[in-house]
One Martini backbone bead per residue (centre of mass of N, CA, C, O) as a GRO file, in nm:
protein
  289
    1MET     BB    1  -7.989   6.670 -15.954
    2GLN     BB    2  -8.009   6.459 -16.179
    3ARG     BB    3  -7.704   6.439 -16.231
    4ILE     BB    4  -7.627   6.336 -15.949
    5MET     BB    5  -7.798   6.080 -15.958
    6GLN     BB    6  -7.663   5.960 -16.210
    7TYR     BB    7  -7.382   5.945 -16.090
    8LEU     BB    8  -7.442   5.764 -15.846
    9SER     BB    9  -7.561   5.533 -16.005
   10GLY     BB   10  -7.309   5.479 -16.182
   11LEU     BB   11  -7.112   5.430 -15.948
   12ALA     BB   12  -7.255   5.188 -15.824
   13VAL     BB   13  -7.236   5.009 -16.074
   14ALA     BB   14  -6.930   5.014 -16.101
   15LEU     BB   15  -6.869   4.888 -15.826
   16GLY     BB   16  -7.024   4.629 -15.872
   17LEU     BB   17  -6.861   4.538 -16.120
   18ALA     BB   18  -6.584   4.538 -15.985
   19PHE     BB   19  -6.652   4.318 -15.783
   20THR     BB   20  -6.764   4.086 -15.971
   21SER     BB   21  -6.508   4.090 -16.174
   22GLY     BB   22  -6.261   4.101 -15.945
   23ALA     BB   23  -6.287   3.859 -15.746
   24ALA     BB   24  -6.127   3.647 -15.943
   25GLN     BB   25  -5.865   3.881 -15.926
   26ALA     BB   26  -5.829   3.814 -15.607
   27GLY     BB   27  -5.623   3.786 -15.307
   28PRO     BB   28  -5.520   3.676 -14.999
   29VAL     BB   29  -5.277   3.844 -14.785
   30PHE     BB   30  -5.042   3.715 -14.521
   31LEU     BB   31  -4.794   3.889 -14.328
   32THR     BB   32  -4.547   3.780 -14.075
   33GLY     BB   33  -4.317   3.813 -13.790
   34HIS     BB   34  -4.458   3.602 -13.667
   35ASP     BB   35  -4.486   3.256 -13.492
   36PRO     BB   36  -4.760   3.066 -13.464
   37ASP     BB   37  -4.647   2.776 -13.517
   38TYR     BB   38  -4.516   2.785 -13.232
   39HIS     BB   39  -4.725   2.930 -13.019
   40ALA     BB   40  -4.970   2.732 -13.056
   41GLN     BB   41  -4.781   2.534 -12.875
   42GLY     BB   42  -4.921   2.667 -12.571
   43GLN     BB   43  -5.072   2.938 -12.687
   44ALA     BB   44  -5.349   3.127 -12.727
   45SER     BB   45  -5.227   3.355 -12.900
   46GLY     BB   46  -5.115   3.173 -13.125
   47ILE     BB   47  -5.381   3.050 -13.208
   48ASN     BB   48  -5.517   3.315 -13.293
   49GLN     BB   49  -5.315   3.397 -13.509
   50GLU     BB   50  -5.352   3.144 -13.688
   51ILE     BB   51  -5.654   3.169 -13.736
   52VAL     BB   52  -5.654   3.446 -13.868
   53ALA     BB   53  -5.476   3.369 -14.107
   54LEU     BB   54  -5.648   3.133 -14.215
   55ASN     BB   55  -5.912   3.278 -14.249
   56PHE     BB   56  -5.818   3.494 -14.450
   57VAL     BB   57  -5.689   3.295 -14.685
   58THR     BB   58  -5.964   3.087 -14.687
   59GLY     BB   59  -6.244   3.207 -14.600
   60GLY     BB   60  -6.293   2.987 -14.350
   61SER     BB   61  -6.208   2.676 -14.475
   62TYR     BB   62  -5.972   2.525 -14.313
   63SER     BB   63  -6.190   2.326 -14.128
   64SER     BB   64  -6.399   2.184 -14.344
   65GLY     BB   65  -6.278   2.011 -14.605
   66SER     BB   66  -6.360   2.132 -14.888
   67ILE     BB   67  -6.063   2.274 -14.898
   68LYS     BB   68  -5.742   2.269 -14.919
   69PHE     BB   69  -5.430   2.345 -14.786
   70LEU     BB   70  -5.090   2.456 -14.814
   71PHE     BB   71  -4.801   2.334 -14.645
   72VAL     BB   72  -4.477   2.484 -14.591
   73GLU     BB   73  -4.215   2.245 -14.511
   74SER     BB   74  -3.999   2.072 -14.377
   75ASN     BB   75  -3.881   1.726 -14.272
   76LEU     BB   76  -3.743   1.813 -14.030
   77SER     BB   77  -3.629   1.814 -13.734
   78ALA     BB   78  -3.624   1.972 -13.453
   79ILE     BB   79  -3.454   2.232 -13.328
   80PHE     BB   80  -3.325   2.442 -13.127
   81GLY     BB   81  -3.595   2.681 -13.087
   82HIS     BB   82  -3.783   2.483 -13.238
   83ARG     BB   83  -4.066   2.381 -13.441
   84VAL     BB   84  -4.304   2.200 -13.585
   85GLY     BB   85  -4.548   2.364 -13.748
   86LYS     BB   86  -4.753   2.137 -13.818
   87ASP     BB   87  -4.830   2.075 -13.514
   88SER     BB   88  -5.030   2.318 -13.484
   89LEU     BB   89  -5.250   2.190 -13.667
   90THR     BB   90  -5.282   1.894 -13.533
   91GLY     BB   91  -5.306   2.003 -13.244
   92ALA     BB   92  -5.435   2.287 -13.165
   93LEU     BB   93  -5.648   2.271 -13.428
   94GLY     BB   94  -5.727   1.968 -13.529
   95LEU     BB   95  -5.603   1.891 -13.790
   96ILE     BB   96  -5.593   1.704 -14.104
   97GLN     BB   97  -5.391   1.536 -14.285
   98GLY     BB   98  -5.553   1.522 -14.610
   99THR     BB   99  -5.814   1.701 -14.535
  100HIS     BB  100  -5.716   2.013 -14.468
  101PHE     BB  101  -5.411   1.936 -14.550
  102ASP     BB  102  -5.098   1.983 -14.712
  103GLN     BB  103  -4.756   1.878 -14.721
  104VAL     BB  104  -4.450   2.054 -14.830
  105ASP     BB  105  -4.140   2.053 -14.970
  106ALA     BB  106  -3.895   2.129 -15.181
  107ALA     BB  107  -3.921   1.871 -15.360
  108GLY     BB  108  -4.249   1.920 -15.413
  109LEU     BB  109  -4.287   2.214 -15.538
  110ALA     BB  110  -4.243   2.181 -15.849
  111GLY     BB  111  -4.526   1.984 -15.882
  112VAL     BB  112  -4.734   2.154 -15.763
  113ASN     BB  113  -5.089   2.229 -15.751
  114PHE     BB  114  -5.221   2.519 -15.650
  115SER     BB  115  -5.527   2.504 -15.762
  116ALA     BB  116  -5.607   2.274 -15.536
  117TYR     BB  117  -5.607   2.529 -15.342
  118SER     BB  118  -5.687   2.791 -15.123
  119ALA     BB  119  -5.384   2.791 -14.996
  120ILE     BB  120  -5.067   2.926 -14.897
  121VAL     BB  121  -4.863   2.804 -14.625
  122VAL     BB  122  -4.584   2.944 -14.448
  123ALA     BB  123  -4.350   2.878 -14.258
  124SER     BB  124  -4.112   2.933 -14.029
  125THR     BB  125  -3.764   2.989 -13.957
  126PHE     BB  126  -3.856   3.125 -13.669
  127GLY     BB  127  -3.980   2.843 -13.505
  128GLY     BB  128  -3.979   2.679 -13.749
  129MET     BB  129  -3.893   2.449 -14.052
  130LEU     BB  130  -3.791   2.656 -14.253
  131THR     BB  131  -3.593   2.672 -14.545
  132SER     BB  132  -3.405   2.766 -14.808
  133ALA     BB  133  -3.517   2.550 -14.997
  134GLU     BB  134  -3.814   2.645 -14.987
  135ILE     BB  135  -3.772   2.937 -15.067
  136ASN     BB  136  -3.639   2.878 -15.340
  137ALA     BB  137  -3.881   2.715 -15.456
  138LEU     BB  138  -4.080   2.950 -15.435
  139ASN     BB  139  -3.925   3.162 -15.599
  140ALA     BB  140  -3.939   2.988 -15.868
  141ARG     BB  141  -4.283   3.031 -15.833
  142SER     BB  142  -4.383   3.332 -15.833
  143ALA     BB  143  -4.564   3.339 -16.089
  144ASP     BB  144  -4.764   3.121 -15.990
  145ILE     BB  145  -4.849   3.273 -15.736
  146ALA     BB  146  -4.968   3.516 -15.879
  147SER     BB  147  -5.185   3.357 -16.034
  148PHE     BB  148  -5.324   3.240 -15.785
  149ILE     BB  149  -5.412   3.511 -15.662
  150ASN     BB  150  -5.569   3.614 -15.919
  151ALA     BB  151  -5.772   3.353 -15.874
  152GLY     BB  152  -5.815   3.372 -15.528
  153GLY     BB  153  -5.578   3.292 -15.377
  154GLY     BB  154  -5.388   3.227 -15.090
  155LEU     BB  155  -5.134   3.398 -14.865
  156ALA     BB  156  -4.916   3.272 -14.609
  157ALA     BB  157  -4.649   3.419 -14.397
  158PHE     BB  158  -4.406   3.364 -14.180
  159SER     BB  159  -4.136   3.413 -14.026
  160GLU     BB  160  -3.828   3.583 -14.167
  161CYS     BB  161  -3.506   3.560 -14.058
  162GLY     BB  162  -3.181   3.688 -14.058
  163VAL     BB  163  -2.870   3.750 -14.069
  164GLY     BB  164  -2.833   3.970 -13.784
  165PHE     BB  165  -3.079   3.950 -13.639
  166GLY     BB  166  -3.274   4.007 -13.395
  167ASN     BB  167  -3.418   3.756 -13.249
  168CYS     BB  168  -3.235   3.519 -13.411
  169ASP     BB  169  -3.235   3.203 -13.577
  170ALA     BB  170  -3.033   3.135 -13.882
  171THR     BB  171  -2.982   2.825 -13.945
  172LEU     BB  172  -3.199   2.783 -14.205
  173VAL     BB  173  -3.029   3.015 -14.326
  174THR     BB  174  -2.880   3.261 -14.529
  175ALA     BB  175  -2.742   3.555 -14.634
  176GLY     BB  176  -2.873   3.487 -14.942
  177THR     BB  177  -3.157   3.471 -14.864
  178ASN     BB  178  -3.477   3.538 -15.009
  179LEU     BB  179  -3.686   3.682 -14.827
  180PHE     BB  180  -3.998   3.669 -14.947
  181GLY     BB  181  -3.945   3.618 -15.270
  182PHE     BB  182  -4.244   3.494 -15.345
  183VAL     BB  183  -4.358   3.760 -15.328
  184PRO     BB  184  -4.531   3.967 -15.577
  185VAL     BB  185  -4.352   4.176 -15.402
  186GLY     BB  186  -4.152   4.402 -15.248
  187VAL     BB  187  -4.039   4.253 -14.950
  188SER     BB  188  -3.872   4.347 -14.642
  189SER     BB  189  -3.681   4.199 -14.409
  190VAL     BB  190  -3.659   4.318 -14.070
  191SER     BB  191  -3.587   4.426 -13.792
  192THR     BB  192  -3.712   4.421 -13.449
  193THR     BB  193  -3.928   4.599 -13.196
  194VAL     BB  194  -4.034   4.613 -12.898
  195PRO     BB  195  -4.345   4.655 -12.907
  196TYR     BB  196  -4.690   4.587 -13.007
  197THR     BB  197  -4.946   4.723 -13.237
  198VAL     BB  198  -5.274   4.728 -13.304
  199THR     BB  199  -5.478   4.794 -13.542
  200PRO     BB  200  -5.793   4.840 -13.645
  201PHE     BB  201  -5.765   4.626 -13.861
  202GLY     BB  202  -5.657   4.402 -13.674
  203ALA     BB  203  -5.903   4.403 -13.484
  204SER     BB  204  -6.109   4.318 -13.711
  205LEU     BB  205  -5.967   4.021 -13.719
  206GLY     BB  206  -5.903   3.948 -13.386
  207LEU     BB  207  -5.678   4.120 -13.259
  208THR     BB  208  -5.433   4.174 -13.001
  209ASN     BB  209  -5.178   4.286 -12.813
  210ALA     BB  210  -5.141   4.016 -12.665
  211ASP     BB  211  -5.096   3.841 -12.912
  212VAL     BB  212  -4.830   4.015 -13.032
  213ASN     BB  213  -4.683   3.984 -12.719
  214ASP     BB  214  -4.595   3.659 -12.670
  215CYS     BB  215  -4.343   3.566 -12.752
  216CYS     BB  216  -4.197   3.592 -13.043
  217THR     BB  217  -4.032   3.817 -13.273
  218HIS     BB  218  -3.843   3.826 -13.607
  219ASN     BB  219  -3.999   4.045 -13.792
  220SER     BB  220  -4.021   4.303 -14.020
  221PHE     BB  221  -4.113   4.573 -14.248
  222ALA     BB  222  -4.008   4.823 -14.457
  223SER     BB  223  -4.304   4.799 -14.580
  224ALA     BB  224  -4.640   4.771 -14.686
  225ALA     BB  225  -4.673   4.717 -15.003
  226GLY     BB  226  -5.004   4.775 -15.028
  227LEU     BB  227  -5.088   4.699 -14.749
  228ASN     BB  228  -5.223   4.632 -14.450
  229VAL     BB  229  -5.182   4.721 -14.125
  230VAL     BB  230  -5.193   4.521 -13.830
  231ASP     BB  231  -4.896   4.567 -13.711
  232PHE     BB  232  -4.651   4.733 -13.491
  233ASP     BB  233  -4.370   4.856 -13.375
  234LEU     BB  234  -4.202   5.078 -13.179
  235ASN     BB  235  -4.113   5.230 -13.473
  236GLY     BB  236  -4.361   5.175 -13.684
  237VAL     BB  237  -4.305   4.899 -13.803
  238PRO     BB  238  -4.424   4.667 -13.990
  239THR     BB  239  -4.533   4.318 -13.892
  240THR     BB  240  -4.825   4.309 -14.027
  241LEU     BB  241  -4.984   4.199 -14.335
  242ALA     BB  242  -5.292   4.283 -14.527
  243GLY     BB  243  -5.483   4.168 -14.824
  244ILE     BB  244  -5.684   4.222 -15.110
  245VAL     BB  245  -5.526   4.136 -15.422
  246ARG     BB  246  -5.366   4.248 -15.704
  247ILE     BB  247  -5.154   4.149 -15.985
  248SER     BB  248  -4.911   4.378 -16.142
  249ASP     BB  249  -4.606   4.398 -16.258
  250GLY     BB  250  -4.499   4.254 -15.980
  251GLY     BB  251  -4.746   4.390 -15.813
  252PHE     BB  252  -4.946   4.554 -15.615
  253THR     BB  253  -5.251   4.736 -15.692
  254GLY     BB  254  -5.418   4.690 -15.428
  255SER     BB  255  -5.641   4.698 -15.196
  256VAL     BB  256  -5.931   4.509 -15.139
  257PRO     BB  257  -6.221   4.516 -15.026
  258GLU     BB  258  -6.441   4.382 -14.860
  259PRO     BB  259  -6.754   4.283 -14.933
  260ALA     BB  260  -6.885   4.446 -14.700
  261SER     BB  261  -6.776   4.720 -14.799
  262TRP     BB  262  -6.921   4.726 -15.064
  263ALA     BB  263  -7.205   4.705 -14.948
  264LEU     BB  264  -7.191   4.969 -14.787
  265MET     BB  265  -7.141   5.157 -15.027
  266LEU     BB  266  -7.394   5.083 -15.192
  267THR     BB  267  -7.595   5.151 -14.972
  268GLY     BB  268  -7.514   5.447 -14.946
  269PHE     BB  269  -7.588   5.529 -15.233
  270GLY     BB  270  -7.884   5.442 -15.212
  271LEU     BB  271  -7.964   5.635 -14.982
  272VAL     BB  272  -7.893   5.895 -15.123
  273GLY     BB  273  -8.078   5.857 -15.365
  274ALA     BB  274  -8.344   5.834 -15.204
  275ALA     BB  275  -8.327   6.112 -15.069
  276MET     BB  276  -8.320   6.274 -15.336
  277ARG     BB  277  -8.591   6.176 -15.443
  278ARG     BB  278  -8.763   6.286 -15.210
  279ARG     BB  279  -8.677   6.581 -15.248
  280ARG     BB  280  -8.780   6.609 -15.538
  281ARG     BB  281  -9.079   6.554 -15.477
  282ALA     BB  282  -9.117   6.786 -15.274
  283LEU     BB  283  -9.045   7.015 -15.474
  284SER     BB  284  -9.266   6.955 -15.681
  285VAL     BB  285  -9.506   7.009 -15.492
  286ARG     BB  286  -9.429   7.298 -15.408
  287TYR     BB  287  -9.432   7.424 -15.701
  288ALA     BB  288  -9.740   7.339 -15.764
  289CYS     BB  289  -9.886   7.540 -15.550
   0.00000   0.00000   0.00000
């Protein structure tokens, strides 16, 4: 009994140390084949999707002005079937450029200091106005993005669909564009099939099936790539992925539970230990009689 209690106590301490020491070396990542930067401009479901993404990657600070996030999108005018994604931030969400976020295009990405921001948020290629130029500039800094995530920074990226995908206008990219190539682990954008189903994890973030079926969605992912599946398409292919992760050797080393989950685990170990101590005291009294 004493050995079991010592083991549980040691395990609880180890978990606590892992959380406190690892928190500064893990960051939230949210990848989706949906394009809330388009649908937030007129649809409540799109607004909710965008808020969930921003909340997750900024730790809820996106609207406080305490630390800005970086929004990546071209400065081109919207073409047919697209909208300027930045307008969803300043319009539907009421955020102020320069106060809540900064926007940068391909030309500015080479010199931007990621560490000045809470998160990097990447617009969609359809229906936002992200182009191959921005994706290529992000890809060139994938190592810097990995370091940013390991320091606790967040990364959100909206739909990137390629040439030949169904339900996709690929005007802003080419057949050779490395979609999501800036994500520090191999994620592959693939065609998608309606409808979509939110997982229990996705529901815990505040999403519903109505949110993710608001028309339209432009890519899914070939695999979960070490992240949690938030929702999936008709064929069970993950369409939104999220997790708090560390990056090692060019890949995610695994999703890290939310702080609340750690607290619940540690509390559980504490309760087990307390129960075992009470049982031990009762046994001692019994044998003494």
